[in-house]
KOLVOLO-916000 format. One record per residue (C-alpha): residue number from 1; residue in three letters; x, y, z. Coordinates in nm, 2 decimals, decimal comma. Example, Ala and Ser with C-alpha at 12.3 -4.5 7.8 and 13.67 -1.06 7.14 Angstrom:
! KOLVOLO-916000
+-----+------+--------+--------+--------+
! pos ! code !     xx !     yy !     zz !
+-----+------+--------+--------+--------+
!   1 !  ala !   1,23 !  -0,45 !   0,78 !
!   2 !  ser !   1,37 !  -0,11 !   0,71 !
+-----+------+--------+--------+--------+
***
This chain:
! KOLVOLO-916000
+-----+------+--------+--------+--------+
! pos ! code !     xx !     yy !     zz !
+-----+------+--------+--------+--------+
!   1 !  met !   5,25 !   6,68 !  34,93 !
!   2 !  ile !   5,12 !   7,03 !  34,88 !
!   3 !  lys !   4,78 !   7,07 !  34,72 !
!   4 !  his !   4,61 !   7,37 !  34,59 !
!   5 !  leu !   4,25 !   7,40 !  34,72 !
!   6 !  leu !   3,96 !   7,61 !  34,59 !
!   7 !  pro !   3,73 !   7,77 !  34,85 !
!   8 !  glu !   3,47 !   7,50 !  34,85 !
!   9 !  glu !   3,74 !   7,23 !  34,90 !
!  10 !  ile !   3,89 !   7,38 !  35,22 !
!  11 !  asp !   3,80 !   7,21 !  35,55 !
!  12 !  his !   3,77 !   7,51 !  35,78 !
!  13 !  glu !   3,77 !   7,30 !  36,10 !
!  14 !  lys !   4,10 !   7,13 !  36,01 !
!  15 !  trp !   4,24 !   7,47 !  35,88 !
!  16 !  asp !   4,18 !   7,65 !  36,21 !
!  17 !  ala !   4,31 !   7,36 !  36,41 !
!  18 !  cys !   4,64 !   7,39 !  36,21 !
!  19 !  ile !   4,66 !   7,77 !  36,26 !
!  20 !  asn !   4,59 !   7,74 !  36,64 !
!  21 !  ala !   4,84 !   7,46 !  36,68 !
!  22 !  ser !   5,11 !   7,63 !  36,47 !
!  23 !  phe !   5,39 !   7,80 !  36,67 !
!  24 !  asn !   5,35 !   8,10 !  36,43 !
!  25 !  gly !   4,98 !   8,10 !  36,40 !
!  26 !  asn !   4,80 !   8,44 !  36,39 !
!  27 !  ala !   4,45 !   8,57 !  36,39 !
!  28 !  tyr !   4,47 !   8,69 !  36,03 !
!  29 !  ala !   4,50 !   8,33 !  35,90 !
!  30 !  leu !   4,19 !   8,20 !  36,08 !
!  31 !  ser !   3,91 !   8,10 !  35,84 !
!  32 !  trp !   3,65 !   8,33 !  35,98 !
!  33 !  tyr !   3,88 !   8,63 !  35,96 !
!  34 !  leu !   3,98 !   8,54 !  35,60 !
!  35 !  asn !   3,61 !   8,50 !  35,51 !
!  36 !  phe !   3,55 !   8,86 !  35,59 !
!  37 !  ala !   3,88 !   9,02 !  35,48 !
!  38 !  his !   3,89 !   8,83 !  35,15 !
!  39 !  pro !   3,59 !   8,61 !  35,07 !
!  40 !  glu !   3,66 !   8,32 !  34,83 !
!  41 !  trp !   4,02 !   8,28 !  34,94 !
!  42 !  glu !   4,20 !   7,98 !  34,82 !
!  43 !  ala !   4,48 !   7,78 !  34,99 !
!  44 !  leu !   4,79 !   7,56 !  34,97 !
!  45 !  val !   4,77 !   7,26 !  35,21 !
!  46 !  glu !   5,04 !   7,01 !  35,29 !
!  47 !  asp !   4,93 !   6,66 !  35,38 !
!  48 !  asp !   4,64 !   6,65 !  35,62 !
!  49 !  tyr !   4,66 !   7,02 !  35,71 !
!  50 !  asn !   5,00 !   6,98 !  35,87 !
!  51 !  ser !   5,12 !   7,31 !  35,71 !
!  52 !  val !   4,90 !   7,56 !  35,52 !
!  53 !  met !   4,93 !   7,89 !  35,33 !
!  54 !  pro !   4,62 !   8,11 !  35,26 !
!  55 !  leu !   4,59 !   8,26 !  34,91 !
!  56 !  pro !   4,38 !   8,57 !  34,88 !
!  57 !  val !   4,33 !   8,53 !  34,50 !
!  58 !  ser !   4,15 !   8,80 !  34,30 !
!  59 !  thr !   4,05 !   8,81 !  33,93 !
!  60 !  lys !   4,03 !   9,11 !  33,70 !
!  61 !  tyr !   4,01 !   9,11 !  33,32 !
!  62 !  gly !   4,06 !   8,74 !  33,34 !
!  63 !  ile !   4,39 !   8,77 !  33,52 !
!  64 !  asn !   4,44 !   8,60 !  33,85 !
!  65 !  tyr !   4,66 !   8,78 !  34,11 !
!  66 !  ile !   4,72 !   8,81 !  34,48 !
!  67 !  leu !   4,75 !   9,14 !  34,67 !
!  68 !  gln !   4,78 !   9,16 !  35,05 !
!  69 !  pro !   4,42 !   9,23 !  35,17 !
!  70 !  phe !   4,35 !   9,53 !  35,38 !
!  71 !  phe !   4,34 !   9,46 !  35,76 !
!  72 !  ile !   4,57 !   9,16 !  35,72 !
!  73 !  gln !   4,93 !   9,24 !  35,80 !
!  74 !  gln !   5,09 !   8,90 !  35,78 !
!  75 !  leu !   5,00 !   8,56 !  35,62 !
!  76 !  gly !   5,25 !   8,31 !  35,47 !
!  77 !  val !   5,32 !   7,95 !  35,57 !
!  78 !  phe !   5,19 !   7,82 !  35,90 !
!  79 !  ser !   5,30 !   7,48 !  36,03 !
!  80 !  lys !   5,22 !   7,24 !  36,33 !
!  81 !  ser !   5,58 !   7,10 !  36,29 !
!  82 !  asn !   5,92 !   7,24 !  36,23 !
!  83 !  leu !   5,92 !   7,51 !  35,96 !
!  84 !  tyr !   6,24 !   7,50 !  35,76 !
!  85 !  pro !   6,33 !   7,75 !  35,49 !
!  86 !  glu !   6,31 !   7,47 !  35,23 !
!  87 !  lys !   5,94 !   7,42 !  35,32 !
!  88 !  ile !   5,86 !   7,79 !  35,26 !
!  89 !  lys !   6,03 !   7,76 !  34,92 !
!  90 !  asp !   5,82 !   7,45 !  34,85 !
!  91 !  phe !   5,50 !   7,64 !  34,91 !
!  92 !  ile !   5,62 !   7,93 !  34,69 !
!  93 !  asn !   5,70 !   7,69 !  34,42 !
!  94 !  ala !   5,35 !   7,53 !  34,46 !
!  95 !  leu !   5,17 !   7,85 !  34,38 !
!  96 !  pro !   4,92 !   7,77 !  34,10 !
!  97 !  pro !   5,04 !   7,87 !  33,76 !
!  98 !  lys !   4,72 !   8,07 !  33,71 !
!  99 !  ile !   4,85 !   8,34 !  33,95 !
! 100 !  lys !   5,03 !   8,59 !  33,73 !
! 101 !  tyr !   5,12 !   8,85 !  33,99 !
! 102 !  leu !   5,18 !   8,84 !  34,37 !
! 103 !  asn !   5,23 !   9,10 !  34,63 !
! 104 !  tyr !   5,22 !   8,91 !  34,96 !
! 105 !  asn !   5,33 !   8,96 !  35,32 !
! 106 !  phe !   5,48 !   8,65 !  35,49 !
! 107 !  asn !   5,48 !   8,63 !  35,87 !
! 108 !  ile !   5,78 !   8,71 !  36,09 !
! 109 !  his !   5,88 !   8,35 !  36,11 !
! 110 !  asn !   5,90 !   8,30 !  35,73 !
! 111 !  lys !   6,25 !   8,44 !  35,65 !
! 112 !  leu !   6,28 !   8,49 !  35,28 !
! 113 !  asp !   6,63 !   8,63 !  35,27 !
! 114 !  val !   6,78 !   8,30 !  35,36 !
! 115 !  leu !   6,61 !   8,16 !  35,04 !
! 116 !  gly !   6,79 !   8,42 !  34,83 !
! 117 !  leu !   6,46 !   8,57 !  34,73 !
! 118 !  asp !   6,44 !   8,94 !  34,65 !
! 119 !  ser !   6,19 !   9,07 !  34,91 !
! 120 !  arg !   6,11 !   9,39 !  35,09 !
! 121 !  lys !   6,14 !   9,41 !  35,47 !
! 122 !  asn !   5,87 !   9,57 !  35,68 !
! 123 !  lys !   5,89 !   9,69 !  36,04 !
! 124 !  asn !   5,66 !   9,57 !  36,32 !
! 125 !  tyr !   5,68 !   9,67 !  36,69 !
! 126 !  met !   5,59 !   9,43 !  36,97 !
! 127 !  leu !   5,58 !   9,46 !  37,35 !
! 128 !  asp !   5,59 !   9,17 !  37,59 !
! 129 !  leu !   5,36 !   9,24 !  37,89 !
! 130 !  val !   5,52 !   8,98 !  38,12 !
! 131 !  leu !   5,66 !   9,25 !  38,35 !
! 132 !  asp !   5,45 !   9,45 !  38,59 !
! 133 !  tyr !   5,32 !   9,79 !  38,48 !
! 134 !  arg !   5,57 !   9,99 !  38,68 !
! 135 !  ser !   5,86 !   9,81 !  38,51 !
! 136 !  leu !   5,70 !   9,84 !  38,17 !
! 137 !  arg !   5,64 !  10,21 !  38,21 !
! 138 !  ser !   6,00 !  10,26 !  38,32 !
! 139 !  asn !   6,10 !  10,15 !  37,97 !
! 140 !  tyr !   5,90 !  10,42 !  37,80 !
! 141 !  asn !   6,12 !  10,69 !  37,64 !
! 142 !  asp !   6,12 !  11,04 !  37,79 !
! 143 !  asn !   5,89 !  11,19 !  37,53 !
! 144 !  thr !   5,63 !  10,91 !  37,58 !
! 145 !  lys !   5,65 !  10,95 !  37,96 !
! 146 !  arg !   5,59 !  11,33 !  37,93 !
! 147 !  asn !   5,29 !  11,28 !  37,70 !
! 148 !  val !   5,14 !  11,01 !  37,92 !
! 149 !  asn !   5,17 !  11,24 !  38,22 !
! 150 !  lys !   5,01 !  11,53 !  38,02 !
! 151 !  ala !   4,72 !  11,30 !  37,92 !
! 152 !  his !   4,65 !  11,20 !  38,28 !
! 153 !  lys !   4,61 !  11,57 !  38,37 !
! 154 !  asn !   4,33 !  11,62 !  38,10 !
! 155 !  lys !   4,05 !  11,43 !  38,28 !
! 156 !  leu !   4,03 !  11,16 !  38,01 !
! 157 !  gln !   3,82 !  10,85 !  38,05 !
! 158 !  leu !   3,86 !  10,51 !  37,89 !
! 159 !  leu !   3,55 !  10,31 !  37,80 !
! 160 !  lys !   3,53 !   9,96 !  37,65 !
! 161 !  asn !   3,33 !   9,83 !  37,36 !
! 162 !  ile !   3,20 !  10,14 !  37,19 !
! 163 !  lys !   3,02 !  10,08 !  36,85 !
! 164 !  pro !   3,24 !   9,98 !  36,55 !
! 165 !  ser !   3,06 !  10,25 !  36,35 !
! 166 !  glu !   3,18 !  10,52 !  36,60 !
! 167 !  leu !   3,54 !  10,41 !  36,56 !
! 168 !  ile !   3,52 !  10,40 !  36,18 !
! 169 !  lys !   3,35 !  10,73 !  36,16 !
! 170 !  leu !   3,62 !  10,89 !  36,38 !
! 171 !  phe !   3,88 !  10,76 !  36,14 !
! 172 !  arg !   3,70 !  10,85 !  35,82 !
! 173 !  glu !   3,63 !  11,21 !  35,93 !
! 174 !  asn !   3,99 !  11,27 !  36,03 !
! 175 !  lys !   4,29 !  11,08 !  35,88 !
! 176 !  gly !   4,06 !  10,90 !  35,64 !
! 177 !  ala !   3,95 !  11,23 !  35,49 !
! 178 !  asp !   4,30 !  11,29 !  35,36 !
! 179 !  ile !   4,37 !  10,95 !  35,21 !
! 180 !  ser !   4,19 !  10,74 !  34,94 !
! 181 !  thr !   4,33 !  10,40 !  35,06 !
! 182 !  phe !   3,99 !  10,25 !  35,16 !
! 183 !  asn !   3,66 !  10,25 !  34,98 !
! 184 !  asp !   3,31 !  10,20 !  35,12 !
! 185 !  glu !   3,33 !   9,82 !  35,09 !
! 186 !  asp !   3,67 !   9,81 !  35,27 !
! 187 !  tyr !   3,51 !   9,99 !  35,57 !
! 188 !  lys !   3,21 !   9,75 !  35,56 !
! 189 !  asn !   3,45 !   9,46 !  35,57 !
! 190 !  leu !   3,63 !   9,61 !  35,86 !
! 191 !  glu !   3,30 !   9,66 !  36,05 !
! 192 !  arg !   3,21 !   9,30 !  35,99 !
! 193 !  ile !   3,55 !   9,18 !  36,12 !
! 194 !  ile !   3,51 !   9,39 !  36,43 !
! 195 !  tyr !   3,15 !   9,27 !  36,50 !
! 196 !  met !   3,24 !   8,90 !  36,45 !
! 197 !  ser !   3,55 !   8,93 !  36,67 !
! 198 !  met !   3,34 !   9,09 !  36,94 !
! 199 !  his !   3,08 !   8,82 !  36,90 !
! 200 !  lys !   3,36 !   8,56 !  36,94 !
! 201 !  gly !   3,49 !   8,74 !  37,25 !
! 202 !  val !   3,83 !   8,82 !  37,10 !
! 203 !  gly !   3,77 !   9,17 !  36,98 !
! 204 !  tyr !   3,76 !   9,49 !  37,18 !
! 205 !  ile !   3,71 !   9,86 !  37,10 !
! 206 !  tyr !   3,83 !  10,11 !  37,35 !
! 207 !  gly !   3,73 !  10,48 !  37,33 !
! 208 !  val !   3,88 !  10,78 !  37,50 !
! 209 !  tyr !   3,64 !  11,06 !  37,61 !
! 210 !  asp !   3,75 !  11,41 !  37,70 !
! 211 !  ala !   3,64 !  11,63 !  37,99 !
! 212 !  glu !   3,33 !  11,73 !  37,79 !
! 213 !  asn !   3,24 !  11,36 !  37,74 !
! 214 !  gln !   3,33 !  11,37 !  37,37 !
! 215 !  leu !   3,49 !  11,08 !  37,19 !
! 216 !  cys !   3,83 !  11,19 !  37,06 !
! 217 !  ala !   4,02 !  10,86 !  37,01 !
! 218 !  ala !   3,94 !  10,49 !  36,98 !
! 219 !  ala !   4,11 !  10,17 !  36,89 !
! 220 !  phe !   4,02 !   9,81 !  36,79 !
! 221 !  phe !   4,23 !   9,53 !  36,94 !
! 222 !  leu !   4,21 !   9,17 !  36,83 !
! 223 !  arg !   4,33 !   8,89 !  37,06 !
! 224 !  his !   4,45 !   8,55 !  36,94 !
! 225 !  leu !   4,61 !   8,32 !  37,19 !
! 226 !  asn !   4,87 !   8,53 !  37,37 !
! 227 !  arg !   4,88 !   8,82 !  37,12 !
! 228 !  leu !   4,68 !   9,14 !  37,14 !
! 229 !  ile !   4,69 !   9,32 !  36,80 !
! 230 !  phe !   4,64 !   9,70 !  36,78 !
! 231 !  leu !   4,46 !   9,66 !  36,45 !
! 232 !  phe !   4,28 !   9,99 !  36,38 !
! 233 !  ser !   4,24 !  10,33 !  36,54 !
! 234 !  gly !   4,10 !  10,68 !  36,49 !
! 235 !  ser !   4,15 !  11,01 !  36,65 !
! 236 !  asn !   4,07 !  11,38 !  36,60 !
! 237 !  glu !   4,25 !  11,71 !  36,65 !
! 238 !  ile !   4,13 !  11,72 !  37,01 !
! 239 !  ala !   4,31 !  11,39 !  37,08 !
! 240 !  arg !   4,63 !  11,53 !  36,95 !
! 241 !  glu !   4,60 !  11,82 !  37,19 !
! 242 !  asn !   4,51 !  11,61 !  37,50 !
! 243 !  arg !   4,73 !  11,32 !  37,41 !
! 244 !  ala !   4,44 !  11,08 !  37,41 !
! 245 !  met !   4,62 !  10,81 !  37,21 !
! 246 !  phe !   4,91 !  10,80 !  37,46 !
! 247 !  phe !   4,65 !  10,76 !  37,73 !
! 248 !  leu !   4,48 !  10,48 !  37,55 !
! 249 !  ile !   4,79 !  10,27 !  37,48 !
! 250 !  asp !   4,92 !  10,33 !  37,83 !
! 251 !  ser !   4,59 !  10,21 !  37,97 !
! 252 !  ile !   4,60 !   9,90 !  37,76 !
! 253 !  ile !   4,95 !   9,82 !  37,88 !
! 254 !  lys !   4,85 !   9,88 !  38,25 !
! 255 !  asn !   4,53 !   9,67 !  38,22 !
! 256 !  asn !   4,70 !   9,37 !  38,06 !
! 257 !  ser !   5,02 !   9,35 !  38,27 !
! 258 !  pro !   5,17 !   9,14 !  38,40 !
! 259 !  ser !   5,05 !   8,87 !  38,17 !
! 260 !  pro !   5,19 !   8,63 !  37,90 !
! 261 !  met !   5,03 !   8,86 !  37,64 !
! 262 !  thr !   5,23 !   9,04 !  37,37 !
! 263 !  leu !   5,10 !   9,38 !  37,25 !
! 264 !  asp !   5,14 !   9,38 !  36,87 !
! 265 !  phe !   5,15 !   9,74 !  36,74 !
! 266 !  glu !   5,11 !   9,61 !  36,38 !
! 267 !  gly !   5,38 !   9,82 !  36,22 !
! 268 !  ser !   5,49 !  10,06 !  36,09 !
! 269 !  asn !   5,72 !  10,16 !  35,81 !
! 270 !  asp !   5,59 !  10,51 !  35,87 !
! 271 !  ile !   5,86 !  10,70 !  36,06 !
! 272 !  asn !   5,62 !  10,89 !  36,29 !
! 273 !  leu !   5,41 !  10,59 !  36,38 !
! 274 !  ala !   5,72 !  10,38 !  36,44 !
! 275 !  arg !   5,85 !  10,65 !  36,68 !
! 276 !  phe !   5,51 !  10,64 !  36,86 !
! 277 !  tyr !   5,52 !  10,26 !  36,90 !
! 278 !  lys !   5,88 !  10,25 !  36,99 !
! 279 !  gly !   5,83 !  10,51 !  37,26 !
! 280 !  phe !   5,64 !  10,25 !  37,47 !
! 281 !  gly !   5,95 !  10,03 !  37,49 !
! 282 !  ser !   5,85 !   9,80 !  37,21 !
! 283 !  thr !   6,10 !   9,61 !  37,01 !
! 284 !  glu !   6,14 !   9,58 !  36,63 !
! 285 !  ala !   6,04 !   9,27 !  36,44 !
! 286 !  phe !   6,05 !   9,23 !  36,06 !
! 287 !  tyr !   5,83 !   9,05 !  35,81 !
! 288 !  asp !   5,89 !   9,01 !  35,44 !
! 289 !  thr !   5,69 !   9,11 !  35,14 !
! 290 !  leu !   5,74 !   8,90 !  34,83 !
! 291 !  ile !   5,65 !   9,05 !  34,49 !
! 292 !  leu !   5,64 !   8,81 !  34,19 !
! 293 !  asn !   5,54 !   8,89 !  33,83 !
! 294 !  arg !   5,51 !   8,56 !  33,64 !
! 295 !  ala !   5,34 !   8,70 !  33,33 !
! 296 !  gly !   5,51 !   8,71 !  32,99 !
! 297 !  phe !   5,59 !   9,01 !  32,78 !
! 298 !  pro !   5,41 !   9,25 !  32,72 !
! 299 !  leu !   5,16 !   9,16 !  33,00 !
! 300 !  lys !   5,44 !   9,17 !  33,25 !
! 301 !  asn !   5,51 !   9,54 !  33,20 !
! 302 !  ile !   5,14 !   9,62 !  33,21 !
! 303 !  leu !   5,09 !   9,44 !  33,54 !
! 304 !  asn !   5,39 !   9,61 !  33,69 !
! 305 !  thr !   5,26 !   9,95 !  33,59 !
! 306 !  tyr !   4,90 !   9,87 !  33,71 !
! 307 !  phe !   4,99 !   9,72 !  34,05 !
! 308 !  asn !   5,26 !   9,97 !  34,14 !
! 309 !  lys !   4,98 !  10,23 !  34,15 !
! 310 !  ile !   4,78 !  10,02 !  34,41 !
! 311 !  lys !   4,89 !  10,08 !  34,76 !
! 312 !  arg !   4,90 !   9,79 !  35,01 !
! 313 !  his !   5,05 !   9,77 !  35,36 !
+-----+------+--------+--------+--------+
***
């Protein structure tokens, strides 16, 4: 039996036990992470937390809707037992009627196409670190090898656990200055996520400093079980010249191999980013986005117009 639970009804201890025991559990679905990324999240729970589905419900103008929260790539159905397509459909059918619009990313193990649902496929790139570093590096493409070699000639230095504010500032003053995706509250949420993950010993920020000891690139990695997620990064023009980001990723691969860890590049549908990630020998994985508009006319058209203007990853 699948029940819809409001925030105050969710047992966080049982919830996290389910996520950690699920074969497809990920860090985004842990209660502490959801609390920062989307406070007051709701949930669908089967039986005694045998299978769960987080619902980041929002309300505006009296309309309840779900948009994929920033800094959460994949959610969907998580289960401690076998996860058949029919179960995923049962969870989708159990979405509370109050939710009129949904734009939601399921995880890579929730295949919506077999259910006949009209969904959008998104690319992710992942690299198993079970081989030794020399073997992994041999799988880099020629362009990545050249850039890594150039980076190592630029007297770059990698330092661990720089301040979250330094990473966020680096992003905001460079790529962030050209986009309007995130507002001040989004950046605050990200900073809280990073601080909490570092407090829990599962979050790490690595910074690359140039020969003049200036920070030019940085990245936040989140670890959950055997997965290391490349969750957020920032770099400046100097980093593009000295190949600092190539140096950073190559260093992460070297420092974590051989191990049972998987480096999760967290995307991307962007051609240039995909090329960068693929260059390190990573393989493609796909996850689905489901978009549902359950409102009646004329609200249905209004919601389509409104939410199509809002960008989500």
